[in-house]
TISE-908870 format. One record per residue (C-alpha): x, y, z; chain; residue in one letter. Coordinates in Angstrom, 3 decimals. Example, Ala and Ser with C-alpha at 12.3 -4.5 7.8 and 13.67 -1.06 7.14 Angstrom:
BEGIN
<rec <12.300 -4.500 7.800> "A" "A">
<rec <13.670 -1.060 7.140> "A" "S">
//
This chain:
BEGIN
<rec <-0.770 -0.075 -0.119> "A" "M">
<rec <1.148 3.385 -1.161> "A" "N">
<rec <0.894 6.076 1.745> "A" "E">
<rec <0.370 8.789 -0.712> "A" "G">
<rec <-3.093 7.481 -1.723> "A" "D">
<rec <-3.924 5.354 1.352> "A" "P">
<rec <-6.807 3.518 -0.091> "A" "A">
<rec <-5.084 2.109 -3.521> "A" "V">
<rec <-4.738 -1.214 -2.863> "A" "H">
<rec <-1.570 -3.581 -4.455> "A" "G">
<rec <0.063 -6.421 -2.898> "A" "C">
<rec <2.228 -9.120 -5.361> "A" "G">
<rec <7.887 -17.446 -9.420> "A" "N">
<rec <10.430 -15.996 -7.645> "A" "L">
<rec <12.816 -13.980 -9.661> "A" "H">
<rec <16.829 -11.912 -10.021> "A" "K">
<rec <14.907 -8.591 -10.276> "A" "G">
<rec <17.747 -4.797 -10.102> "A" "V">
<rec <15.953 -2.135 -7.345> "A" "G">
<rec <14.848 0.822 -8.890> "A" "T">
<rec <17.455 4.175 -9.015> "A" "L">
<rec <19.315 5.144 -6.216> "A" "P">
<rec <16.982 8.778 -4.359> "A" "H">
<rec <17.221 11.662 -4.489> "A" "P">
<rec <16.275 12.392 -1.385> "A" "Y">
<rec <18.364 12.989 2.329> "A" "N">
<rec <17.393 10.252 4.161> "A" "R">
<rec <16.802 11.293 8.622> "A" "G">
<rec <18.654 10.266 11.655> "A" "R">
<rec <16.509 9.180 13.849> "A" "V">
<rec <12.767 8.138 13.910> "A" "F">
<rec <10.999 8.780 16.998> "A" "R">
<rec <7.845 6.452 19.287> "A" "Y">
<rec <6.063 9.932 21.093> "A" "E">
<rec <3.009 8.120 23.024> "A" "A">
<rec <-0.160 7.609 22.294> "A" "F">
<rec <-3.442 8.353 23.835> "A" "T">
<rec <-7.171 6.413 24.099> "A" "A">
<rec <-10.225 8.353 24.906> "A" "D">
<rec <-12.966 5.819 25.562> "A" "A">
<rec <-15.167 8.221 25.422> "A" "E">
<rec <-15.252 9.201 21.689> "A" "S">
<rec <-13.484 5.586 20.968> "A" "G">
<rec <-10.971 7.946 18.924> "A" "V">
<rec <-7.292 5.876 19.501> "A" "L">
<rec <-3.845 8.883 18.416> "A" "T">
<rec <-0.546 8.034 17.748> "A" "C">
<rec <1.720 10.041 18.111> "A" "R">
<rec <5.931 9.981 16.181> "A" "Y">
<rec <9.103 12.200 15.397> "A" "E">
<rec <10.738 12.068 12.827> "A" "L">
<rec <14.272 15.236 12.924> "A" "D">
<rec <12.151 17.448 14.582> "A" "G">
<rec <8.542 16.478 12.252> "A" "R">
<rec <5.331 15.910 14.444> "A" "E">
<rec <2.903 12.505 12.862> "A" "F">
<rec <-0.200 12.166 14.246> "A" "A">
<rec <-2.966 8.926 14.071> "A" "E">
<rec <-5.483 8.024 14.482> "A" "R">
<rec <-8.686 5.555 14.585> "A" "F">
<rec <-12.023 5.822 15.645> "A" "T">
<rec <-13.557 2.572 17.072> "A" "L">
<rec <-16.407 2.164 18.939> "A" "P">
<rec <-16.713 4.026 22.488> "A" "A">
<rec <-17.647 2.710 25.514> "A" "G">
<rec <-15.982 1.174 28.853> "A" "P">
<rec <-14.367 -1.321 27.250> "A" "R">
<rec <-11.516 1.161 26.585> "A" "W">
<rec <-10.786 1.065 30.243> "A" "R">
<rec <-9.468 -2.760 30.507> "A" "S">
<rec <-5.983 -3.721 29.943> "A" "G">
<rec <-6.788 -5.631 26.196> "A" "A">
<rec <-7.677 -2.614 25.430> "A" "A">
<rec <-4.524 -0.751 26.540> "A" "R">
<rec <-2.997 -3.952 25.255> "A" "A">
<rec <-4.341 -4.115 22.103> "A" "A">
<rec <-3.644 -0.307 21.113> "A" "A">
<rec <-0.585 -0.201 22.640> "A" "R">
<rec <0.238 -2.815 19.352> "A" "L">
<rec <-1.647 -0.528 16.963> "A" "V">
<rec <1.039 2.175 18.244> "A" "F">
<rec <3.656 -0.281 16.974> "A" "L">
<rec <2.449 -1.050 13.255> "A" "L">
<rec <1.571 2.155 12.212> "A" "A">
<rec <4.965 3.466 13.006> "A" "G">
<rec <5.711 2.264 10.026> "A" "V">
<rec <4.313 4.467 7.762> "A" "S">
<rec <5.259 7.318 8.742> "A" "Y">
<rec <9.062 5.702 9.922> "A" "Y">
<rec <9.127 5.436 6.038> "A" "K">
<rec <8.976 9.119 4.845> "A" "T">
<rec <12.830 9.609 5.364> "A" "A">
<rec <13.403 5.623 6.716> "A" "A">
<rec <16.319 6.664 8.782> "A" "P">
<rec <18.561 3.656 10.429> "A" "P">
<rec <17.826 4.981 14.133> "A" "V">
<rec <14.054 3.672 15.490> "A" "I">
<rec <14.159 5.447 18.597> "A" "D">
<rec <10.883 3.820 21.022> "A" "L">
<rec <11.171 6.217 24.189> "A" "G">
<rec <9.489 5.807 26.489> "A" "E">
<rec <7.744 1.893 25.728> "A" "T">
<rec <9.479 -1.002 26.429> "A" "A">
<rec <9.672 -3.999 24.574> "A" "L">
<rec <10.054 -7.965 25.206> "A" "T">
<rec <12.787 -9.844 23.337> "A" "E">
<rec <9.789 -11.202 21.244> "A" "A">
<rec <8.102 -8.337 21.079> "A" "E">
<rec <11.252 -6.074 19.510> "A" "L">
<rec <12.661 -9.367 17.227> "A" "A">
<rec <9.237 -8.508 15.876> "A" "F">
<rec <9.018 -5.098 15.380> "A" "L">
<rec <12.415 -5.346 13.339> "A" "R">
<rec <11.293 -7.625 10.981> "A" "E">
<rec <8.142 -6.681 10.320> "A" "F">
<rec <10.307 -2.931 9.333> "A" "Y">
<rec <12.442 -5.128 7.468> "A" "L">
<rec <10.348 -7.234 5.691> "A" "Q">
<rec <7.614 -5.063 5.650> "A" "G">
<rec <9.562 -2.649 3.854> "A" "L">
<rec <11.454 -5.062 1.636> "A" "G">
<rec <9.274 -3.614 -1.455> "A" "E">
<rec <9.964 -0.190 -0.458> "A" "F">
<rec <13.574 -0.672 0.003> "A" "G">
<rec <14.069 -1.828 -3.011> "A" "Y">
<rec <11.923 0.114 -4.937> "A" "R">
<rec <14.093 2.895 -3.546> "A" "N">
<rec <17.289 1.083 -3.480> "A" "H">
<rec <17.596 1.843 0.079> "A" "L">
<rec <19.782 -1.621 2.815> "A" "D">
<rec <17.611 -0.959 5.542> "A" "L">
<rec <19.344 -4.322 6.860> "A" "S">
<rec <21.407 -1.886 9.187> "A" "S">
<rec <18.368 -0.489 10.926> "A" "L">
<rec <18.476 -0.438 14.693> "A" "R">
<rec <15.922 -0.311 17.406> "A" "I">
<rec <16.225 1.838 20.943> "A" "E">
<rec <14.154 0.363 23.868> "A" "A">
<rec <13.688 -0.334 27.513> "A" "R">
<rec <13.368 -4.352 27.680> "A" "R">
<rec <10.168 -5.607 29.082> "A" "A">
<rec <11.042 -7.852 31.918> "A" "P">
<rec <10.694 -11.116 30.202> "A" "A">
<rec <9.522 -12.865 33.789> "A" "E">
<rec <6.406 -10.620 32.690> "A" "A">
<rec <5.621 -12.676 30.013> "A" "V">
<rec <1.988 -15.293 30.240> "A" "A">
<rec <0.029 -16.712 27.887> "A" "L">
<rec <-3.496 -15.051 27.594> "A" "P">
<rec <-6.677 -16.547 29.253> "A" "E">
<rec <-8.663 -18.530 27.151> "A" "A">
<rec <-11.567 -16.943 25.114> "A" "Q">
<rec <-13.934 -18.875 24.794> "A" "A">
<rec <-14.577 -23.275 26.015> "A" "E">
<rec <-15.171 -25.163 23.864> "A" "A">
<rec <-18.756 -25.214 24.500> "A" "S">
<rec <-19.012 -21.398 24.594> "A" "G">
<rec <-20.429 -19.305 22.106> "A" "E">
<rec <-17.588 -18.473 19.062> "A" "R">
<rec <-17.631 -15.034 17.955> "A" "R">
<rec <-15.761 -13.977 15.803> "A" "A">
<rec <-14.389 -10.918 14.087> "A" "L">
<rec <-13.015 -11.061 9.930> "A" "V">
<rec <-11.971 -8.162 8.207> "A" "P">
<rec <-13.805 -7.572 5.031> "A" "F">
<rec <-12.218 -6.030 1.435> "A" "G">
<rec <-15.411 -7.320 -0.736> "A" "G">
<rec <-13.398 -9.930 -2.911> "A" "G">
<rec <-12.813 -13.112 -3.722> "A" "I">
<rec <-10.926 -14.134 -0.926> "A" "D">
<rec <-12.469 -12.811 2.683> "A" "S">
<rec <-16.139 -13.718 0.967> "A" "I">
<rec <-15.180 -17.339 1.188> "A" "V">
<rec <-13.848 -17.419 4.276> "A" "V">
<rec <-17.501 -14.528 5.450> "A" "V">
<rec <-19.209 -18.090 3.979> "A" "E">
<rec <-17.088 -20.601 5.694> "A" "R">
<rec <-16.826 -19.349 9.318> "A" "V">
<rec <-20.823 -18.039 9.412> "A" "R">
<rec <-21.703 -22.084 9.780> "A" "R">
<rec <-19.303 -22.361 13.166> "A" "L">
<rec <-19.245 -18.386 14.894> "A" "A">
<rec <-21.334 -15.658 15.349> "A" "D">
<rec <-19.805 -13.686 12.913> "A" "V">
<rec <-19.897 -9.355 12.438> "A" "A">
<rec <-17.559 -8.412 9.395> "A" "L">
<rec <-15.124 -6.058 9.737> "A" "F">
<rec <-13.909 -2.783 8.205> "A" "V">
<rec <-12.037 0.114 8.428> "A" "V">
<rec <-12.292 3.821 5.878> "A" "N">
<rec <-11.285 6.872 5.919> "A" "R">
<rec <-13.647 9.055 7.695> "A" "P">
<rec <-16.317 9.993 6.138> "A" "A">
<rec <-15.539 7.522 3.407> "A" "D">
<rec <-16.868 4.426 1.811> "A" "R">
<rec <-15.544 2.341 -0.198> "A" "F">
<rec <-18.694 0.442 -2.824> "A" "A">
<rec <-16.910 -1.995 -3.793> "A" "A">
<rec <-16.459 -3.565 0.220> "A" "I">
<rec <-20.450 -1.787 0.986> "A" "E">
<rec <-22.020 -4.346 -1.717> "A" "A">
<rec <-20.656 -7.414 -0.667> "A" "P">
<rec <-21.120 -6.703 2.114> "A" "A">
<rec <-25.249 -5.799 2.425> "A" "A">
<rec <-25.299 -9.417 0.562> "A" "V">
<rec <-23.818 -11.277 3.844> "A" "T">
<rec <-26.467 -10.342 5.298> "A" "G">
<rec <-24.303 -9.683 8.685> "A" "L">
<rec <-22.910 -6.867 11.102> "A" "P">
<rec <-20.328 -4.766 10.554> "A" "I">
<rec <-17.709 -3.627 12.961> "A" "V">
<rec <-16.332 -0.150 11.719> "A" "R">
<rec <-12.690 1.628 12.221> "A" "A">
<rec <-11.891 4.884 10.634> "A" "E">
<rec <-8.160 6.022 10.032> "A" "R">
<rec <-7.210 8.961 9.675> "A" "E">
<rec <-3.545 9.491 8.683> "A" "I">
<rec <-1.837 12.411 9.341> "A" "D">
<rec <-2.259 14.485 5.908> "A" "P">
<rec <1.349 15.503 5.609> "A" "Q">
<rec <1.380 11.948 3.572> "A" "L">
<rec <-0.887 12.906 1.224> "A" "L">
<rec <1.298 15.656 1.003> "A" "R">
<rec <4.873 13.461 0.004> "A" "S">
<rec <6.204 14.933 -3.249> "A" "A">
<rec <5.329 18.182 -2.288> "A" "E">
<rec <7.355 17.659 1.080> "A" "L">
<rec <9.941 15.618 -0.310> "A" "G">
<rec <8.529 11.679 1.478> "A" "F">
<rec <10.086 8.843 0.382> "A" "L">
<rec <7.263 6.871 -0.676> "A" "N">
<rec <6.378 3.249 -1.562> "A" "G">
<rec <4.676 0.483 -0.109> "A" "H">
<rec <3.698 -0.213 3.430> "A" "V">
<rec <2.727 -3.460 5.320> "A" "P">
<rec <-1.412 -1.837 5.387> "A" "V">
<rec <-2.457 -6.480 6.826> "A" "T">
<rec <-0.003 -5.268 9.416> "A" "G">
<rec <-1.564 -2.493 10.663> "A" "I">
<rec <-4.975 -3.506 9.913> "A" "L">
<rec <-4.353 -6.891 11.671> "A" "S">
<rec <-3.505 -4.669 15.018> "A" "A">
<rec <-6.474 -2.915 14.236> "A" "I">
<rec <-8.794 -5.954 14.058> "A" "A">
<rec <-7.387 -6.571 17.855> "A" "V">
<rec <-8.786 -3.664 19.174> "A" "L">
<rec <-11.869 -3.876 17.167> "A" "A">
<rec <-12.282 -7.494 18.848> "A" "A">
<rec <-11.586 -6.612 21.875> "A" "V">
<rec <-13.918 -3.481 22.175> "A" "L">
<rec <-16.537 -5.755 20.548> "A" "E">
<rec <-16.002 -9.026 22.433> "A" "D">
<rec <-15.147 -11.564 20.225> "A" "R">
<rec <-12.837 -14.559 20.823> "A" "D">
<rec <-10.707 -14.035 17.164> "A" "A">
<rec <-9.548 -12.402 14.417> "A" "V">
<rec <-10.136 -14.517 11.179> "A" "V">
<rec <-8.064 -13.901 7.631> "A" "M">
<rec <-8.391 -14.317 5.222> "A" "S">
<rec <-4.807 -14.792 3.424> "A" "N">
<rec <-3.884 -17.489 1.666> "A" "E">
<rec <-1.270 -20.781 0.966> "A" "W">
<rec <0.358 -18.010 -2.294> "A" "S">
<rec <0.497 -14.951 -0.458> "A" "A">
<rec <3.986 -16.397 1.894> "A" "S">
<rec <5.405 -16.443 -1.280> "A" "V">
<rec <7.901 -13.827 -2.228> "A" "P">
<rec <7.674 -11.770 -5.323> "A" "T">
<rec <10.928 -11.481 -6.390> "A" "L">
<rec <14.500 -12.223 -4.764> "A" "E">
<rec <16.870 -9.110 -4.231> "A" "Y">
<rec <20.515 -9.198 -2.797> "A" "D">
<rec <19.787 -12.870 -2.060> "A" "G">
<rec <16.723 -11.951 0.363> "A" "R">
<rec <13.580 -12.136 -0.664> "A" "P">
<rec <11.233 -9.158 -1.168> "A" "V">
<rec <7.389 -10.223 -0.771> "A" "N">
<rec <5.094 -7.726 -1.544> "A" "H">
<rec <2.271 -9.956 0.886> "A" "Q">
<rec <5.253 -9.903 4.150> "A" "F">
<rec <2.389 -9.063 6.048> "A" "S">
<rec <-0.207 -11.494 4.676> "A" "K">
<rec <2.676 -13.989 4.676> "A" "S">
<rec <2.745 -16.851 7.253> "A" "D">
<rec <5.858 -15.809 8.734> "A" "I">
<rec <3.980 -12.243 9.689> "A" "F">
<rec <1.195 -14.746 11.608> "A" "E">
<rec <3.156 -17.415 13.342> "A" "A">
<rec <4.973 -13.761 14.643> "A" "A">
<rec <2.039 -11.416 15.062> "A" "F">
<rec <0.316 -14.301 16.445> "A" "R">
<rec <3.501 -14.700 19.011> "A" "N">
<rec <2.690 -11.190 19.793> "A" "V">
<rec <-0.139 -11.810 21.219> "A" "L">
<rec <0.011 -15.180 23.157> "A" "A">
<rec <2.708 -13.120 24.737> "A" "S">
<rec <1.044 -9.791 26.278> "A" "A">
<rec <1.461 -9.359 29.891> "A" "S">
<rec <-0.603 -7.143 32.951> "A" "A">
<rec <2.792 -5.795 33.170> "A" "S">
<rec <3.227 -4.812 29.216> "A" "T">
<rec <-0.196 -2.909 29.140> "A" "S">
<rec <0.893 -1.353 32.894> "A" "A">
<rec <3.356 0.279 31.065> "A" "S">
<rec <1.780 0.798 27.622> "A" "A">
<rec <-0.272 3.132 30.867> "A" "S">
<rec <2.722 4.680 32.814> "A" "A">
<rec <4.514 5.335 29.709> "A" "S">
<rec <1.790 6.132 26.498> "A" "A">
<rec <-1.463 7.518 28.831> "A" "S">
<rec <-3.779 5.431 27.949> "A" "T">
<rec <-6.316 6.144 29.930> "A" "S">
<rec <-10.317 6.871 29.501> "A" "A">
<rec <-9.032 10.147 29.664> "A" "S">
<rec <-6.105 11.915 26.980> "A" "T">
<rec <-4.528 13.772 30.042> "A" "S">
<rec <-0.118 12.527 30.300> "A" "A">
<rec <-2.175 10.921 33.392> "A" "S">
<rec <-1.438 6.922 33.894> "A" "A">
<rec <-3.772 6.693 36.927> "A" "D">
<rec <-7.426 4.674 36.174> "A" "P">
<rec <-10.065 6.289 35.150> "A" "D">
<rec <-11.576 7.244 38.802> "A" "P">
<rec <-15.269 6.698 37.570> "A" "A">
<rec <-14.183 3.489 36.825> "A" "V">
<rec <-11.898 2.454 39.849> "A" "G">
<rec <-9.904 -0.382 39.386> "A" "P">
<rec <-8.558 -2.196 36.200> "A" "D">
<rec <-9.479 -5.271 36.347> "A" "P">
<rec <-7.268 -6.656 33.937> "A" "A">
<rec <-3.921 -5.199 36.413> "A" "V">
<rec <-2.448 -9.018 37.612> "A" "G">
<rec <-2.775 -11.032 35.456> "A" "R">
<rec <-2.355 -10.708 31.391> "A" "A">
<rec <-4.719 -9.067 29.028> "A" "P">
<rec <-7.041 -11.028 27.778> "A" "R">
<rec <-6.684 -10.836 23.476> "A" "L">
<rec <-7.965 -13.130 20.197> "A" "P">
<rec <-7.097 -15.308 18.883> "A" "E">
<rec <-5.651 -14.584 15.277> "A" "Y">
<rec <-5.168 -16.700 12.678> "A" "F">
<rec <-5.977 -17.043 8.628> "A" "S">
<rec <-9.092 -19.569 8.005> "A" "W">
<rec <-6.892 -19.939 4.166> "A" "L">
<rec <-4.030 -20.268 5.403> "A" "R">
<rec <-3.843 -23.939 3.816> "A" "D">
<rec <-5.634 -23.037 1.130> "A" "R">
<rec <-5.174 -22.193 -2.270> "A" "T">
<rec <-5.902 -19.825 -4.602> "A" "E">
<rec <-7.365 -22.534 -6.895> "A" "L">
<rec <-9.308 -23.534 -4.028> "A" "W">
<rec <-10.829 -20.358 -2.887> "A" "V">
<rec <-11.980 -19.066 -7.276> "A" "G">
<rec <-13.721 -22.811 -6.798> "A" "Q">
<rec <-15.209 -21.777 -3.605> "A" "E">
<rec <-16.780 -18.730 -5.139> "A" "F">
<rec <-18.516 -19.813 -7.669> "A" "A">
<rec <-20.668 -21.241 -6.267> "A" "A">
<rec <-21.543 -17.820 -4.424> "A" "L">
<rec <-23.685 -17.207 -6.857> "A" "E">
<rec <-25.011 -14.022 -5.070> "A" "Q">
<rec <-22.045 -12.360 -4.491> "A" "Y">
<rec <-21.326 -12.632 -8.832> "A" "H">
<rec <-22.516 -9.544 -9.158> "A" "G">
<rec <-21.165 -6.889 -6.264> "A" "S">
<rec <-17.715 -8.594 -5.906> "A" "F">
<rec <-15.422 -6.499 -7.237> "A" "R">
<rec <-11.358 -6.076 -6.445> "A" "S">
<rec <-10.030 -3.585 -9.118> "A" "C">
<rec <-7.700 -1.619 -7.872> "A" "N">
<rec <-8.844 1.549 -9.345> "A" "K">
<rec <-11.821 0.712 -7.292> "A" "A">
<rec <-9.651 2.134 -3.312> "A" "F">
<rec <-7.792 4.930 -5.755> "A" "Y">
<rec <-9.105 7.488 -2.592> "A" "S">
<rec <-9.384 9.835 -4.878> "A" "D">
<rec <-13.530 9.656 -5.358> "A" "R">
<rec <-12.955 11.498 -9.144> "A" "A">
<rec <-10.974 8.904 -10.274> "A" "R">
<rec <-12.618 5.511 -7.729> "A" "R">
<rec <-14.151 3.137 -10.818> "A" "L">
<rec <-17.630 1.598 -10.043> "A" "D">
<rec <-17.334 -1.412 -11.903> "A" "H">
<rec <-13.916 -2.808 -13.425> "A" "W">
<rec <-10.880 -1.461 -15.290> "A" "C">
<rec <-10.487 -4.978 -17.059> "A" "G">
<rec <-7.007 -4.380 -17.657> "A" "H">
<rec <-5.301 -4.193 -14.524> "A" "C">
<rec <-2.860 -7.467 -12.923> "A" "D">
<rec <-6.283 -7.585 -10.445> "A" "K">
<rec <-8.661 -7.815 -13.033> "A" "C">
<rec <-7.092 -10.214 -15.402> "A" "C">
<rec <-5.456 -12.384 -12.092> "A" "F">
<rec <-9.522 -13.017 -10.532> "A" "I">
<rec <-10.410 -13.966 -14.589> "A" "D">
<rec <-7.678 -16.283 -15.016> "A" "L">
<rec <-8.643 -17.597 -11.109> "A" "I">
<rec <-12.140 -18.439 -11.975> "A" "L">
<rec <-12.118 -19.498 -15.138> "A" "A">
<rec <-11.703 -22.990 -14.276> "A" "P">
<rec <-14.894 -22.784 -12.587> "A" "F">
<rec <-17.583 -20.665 -13.669> "A" "L">
<rec <-18.944 -20.550 -17.665> "A" "P">
<rec <-17.057 -18.210 -20.010> "A" "A">
<rec <-20.263 -16.089 -19.992> "A" "G">
<rec <-20.634 -15.457 -16.260> "A" "A">
<rec <-17.684 -14.285 -16.505> "A" "L">
<rec <-17.963 -11.556 -19.027> "A" "R">
<rec <-20.976 -10.903 -17.736> "A" "R">
<rec <-18.494 -9.891 -14.239> "A" "I">
<rec <-16.094 -8.088 -16.913> "A" "F">
<rec <-19.341 -6.428 -18.904> "A" "A">
<rec <-18.648 -2.644 -18.945> "A" "V">
<rec <-14.544 -3.284 -20.498> "A" "T">
<rec <-15.221 -6.393 -21.751> "A" "G">
<rec <-12.973 -10.010 -19.874> "A" "E">
<rec <-9.702 -9.303 -20.096> "A" "P">
<rec <-8.970 -13.350 -21.622> "A" "L">
<rec <-10.644 -11.848 -24.051> "A" "D">
<rec <-8.930 -9.058 -24.750> "A" "N">
<rec <-5.433 -10.000 -26.491> "A" "P">
<rec <-3.342 -6.707 -25.677> "A" "G">
<rec <-3.793 -8.089 -22.239> "A" "L">
<rec <-1.167 -11.263 -23.381> "A" "A">
<rec <2.066 -9.611 -21.805> "A" "G">
<rec <0.104 -9.576 -17.945> "A" "K">
<rec <-0.880 -13.228 -18.000> "A" "F">
<rec <2.137 -14.452 -18.830> "A" "R">
<rec <3.885 -12.477 -16.129> "A" "A">
<rec <1.562 -13.965 -13.773> "A" "L">
<rec <2.804 -17.503 -15.331> "A" "L">
<rec <6.321 -16.686 -14.027> "A" "G">
<rec <7.062 -15.651 -17.718> "A" "A">
<rec <7.210 -12.164 -17.461> "A" "G">
<rec <7.648 -9.718 -14.010> "A" "A">
<rec <5.703 -11.023 -11.520> "A" "K">
<rec <3.679 -7.509 -10.422> "A" "P">
<rec <3.101 -5.916 -7.270> "A" "F">
<rec <0.355 -7.101 -6.625> "A" "E">
<rec <-2.156 -9.713 -4.541> "A" "C">
<rec <-1.812 -12.068 -6.769> "A" "V">
<rec <-1.886 -15.432 -6.993> "A" "G">
<rec <1.716 -17.886 -6.814> "A" "E">
<rec <2.780 -18.616 -10.387> "A" "V">
<rec <1.691 -22.087 -10.113> "A" "S">
<rec <-1.843 -21.461 -9.569> "A" "E">
<rec <-1.830 -19.509 -12.479> "A" "C">
<rec <-0.735 -22.277 -14.874> "A" "R">
<rec <-2.596 -24.903 -13.454> "A" "A">
<rec <-5.697 -22.342 -13.769> "A" "A">
<rec <-4.663 -21.364 -17.724> "A" "V">
<rec <-4.271 -25.941 -17.873> "A" "L">
<rec <-8.231 -26.615 -16.686> "A" "L">
<rec <-9.417 -23.325 -17.938> "A" "A">
<rec <-8.408 -24.139 -21.368> "A" "A">
<rec <-10.405 -27.670 -20.991> "A" "R">
<rec <-13.892 -26.361 -21.008> "A" "R">
<rec <-15.977 -26.217 -23.498> "A" "D">
<rec <-16.778 -22.755 -23.729> "A" "D">
<rec <-13.490 -21.762 -24.404> "A" "R">
<rec <-12.868 -23.381 -27.207> "A" "A">
<rec <-11.625 -21.433 -29.611> "A" "G">
<rec <-10.157 -19.340 -27.365> "A" "H">
<rec <-7.583 -17.396 -29.211> "A" "A">
<rec <-5.550 -16.013 -26.167> "A" "L">
<rec <-5.977 -18.628 -23.951> "A" "L">
<rec <-5.164 -21.395 -26.305> "A" "A">
<rec <-2.675 -19.976 -26.710> "A" "E">
<rec <-1.649 -19.561 -23.219> "A" "L">
<rec <-1.930 -23.222 -22.742> "A" "A">
<rec <-0.178 -24.116 -25.107> "A" "L">
<rec <3.289 -21.968 -23.618> "A" "E">
<rec <2.093 -23.761 -19.970> "A" "V">
<rec <2.069 -26.867 -21.803> "A" "G">
<rec <5.246 -27.299 -23.387> "A" "A">
<rec <7.198 -26.093 -19.796> "A" "W">
<rec <9.549 -28.616 -18.092> "A" "P">
<rec <7.988 -27.614 -15.183> "A" "D">
<rec <4.166 -27.227 -15.993> "A" "A">
<rec <1.689 -28.772 -12.984> "A" "P">
<rec <0.083 -32.225 -13.939> "A" "S">
<rec <-2.851 -33.142 -14.336> "A" "A">
<rec <-2.144 -34.418 -10.270> "A" "A">
<rec <-1.293 -31.729 -9.748> "A" "G">
<rec <-3.070 -28.788 -10.374> "A" "A">
<rec <-5.786 -31.158 -8.356> "A" "V">
<rec <-3.482 -30.825 -5.780> "A" "A">
<rec <-4.169 -27.544 -5.424> "A" "M">
<rec <-7.713 -28.132 -5.122> "A" "L">
<rec <-7.223 -29.500 -1.158> "A" "G">
<rec <-5.355 -27.730 1.590> "A" "P">
<rec <-1.457 -28.031 1.390> "A" "V">
<rec <0.963 -26.771 3.767> "A" "G">
<rec <-0.215 -26.677 7.817> "A" "E">
<rec <-1.814 -23.725 9.342> "A" "N">
<rec <-2.761 -22.041 12.815> "A" "F">
<rec <-6.654 -22.678 13.088> "A" "I">
<rec <-7.571 -22.963 16.448> "A" "P">
<rec <-10.336 -26.397 17.235> "A" "A">
<rec <-13.489 -25.258 16.307> "A" "G">
<rec <-12.776 -23.212 13.099> "A" "Y">
<rec <-12.421 -25.843 10.784> "A" "R">
//
């Protein structure tokens, strides 16, 4: 995600690549975490940062109420504070990050460093910056204070899940699967006073309640070019994950259920011997590390956050509990944080495409095209553009399972991408015959299997571009076999799904 246009969604056969030309701007010296404050009455969390004298503030508005005063809410708000800082660090990418009064456990320090290094891998690659020497300075929280959180739901109790929802095939499939097992609410993040039709329309089809959060980035980020900031992709799913955990605490939900599939863990490219993954914060590496940080949240961590970051119900600098609510019941025990896992971790996009094909009620409303999410409403499309990498990928991954006529209706305004010979280069890139796009698209073997399966459909007979692509893929020595394609329609790898959620 490019924070210069914060609403544009962009995500990305491992290939070697070279970075862009060296960036002309000077790098900063020190990025500092200042403080965060939470106001229970308004439901506003404010996070403050500073970089070489320039101050930044980001605000999040969630449901107000007394749950903000709990230890769990303070611990979750602290995580939002830690992860949201990446958007402001990257304006000048200094070699030092100073956490100030915010103490970190060893696990949190390791997690945060990887979040910056790998989450900004694409940013560094495109700006020709080596961030590997990044130093994070932080006081240490006592290791003996780490404890596992309390169980959120007994096996016999009702499961209450919060599902972040983006309106694409992945989150739609997860919602329809998880609602069979739990009481589900959708979670949607948007800018203040702005909603995306591409999310709202399929959300309405679900008929489920929506928990909303407003994210207001510092307006200075929207002036990046004018102010001489470095710009580029940040690991936005990590930030949204932390916001979702806070929302789940406030809404008394026991789990945040993500929709990140197997291929999100595959790097977009390799550079200087290091993987660069556009989808790092959707990967299994991030999921495992974030789960570990959540499980390690402790009473002393939330107490430290309260003392150093002003997370009482008021926005004053006082760390004392709000006298109106009495002592914090969470002090002295581990804060209760929700489970966090992706329901699709061991599923391919090919499997998702097959599942989505049967969900006909969504075929007229879903939209994954990047141009549906421009922050500038004048540029925002109300239909599939039919030309971007996301449009090409969605058409390809659904082609084995949906009738050709159905896909042509979905892309009716601009035409189905597979009917456009001018897009052959984009499809070849998805198949591994070119640079994989920095987008949230499937892995090369999935795309190759999709081409071969789609070309076998009777209603695709005589389809020139698809036949040409299938002929090319079939001639490659590493083309997926029929058995290999079938295997992709089942579980692959491991997952973190707790008992009762599958």
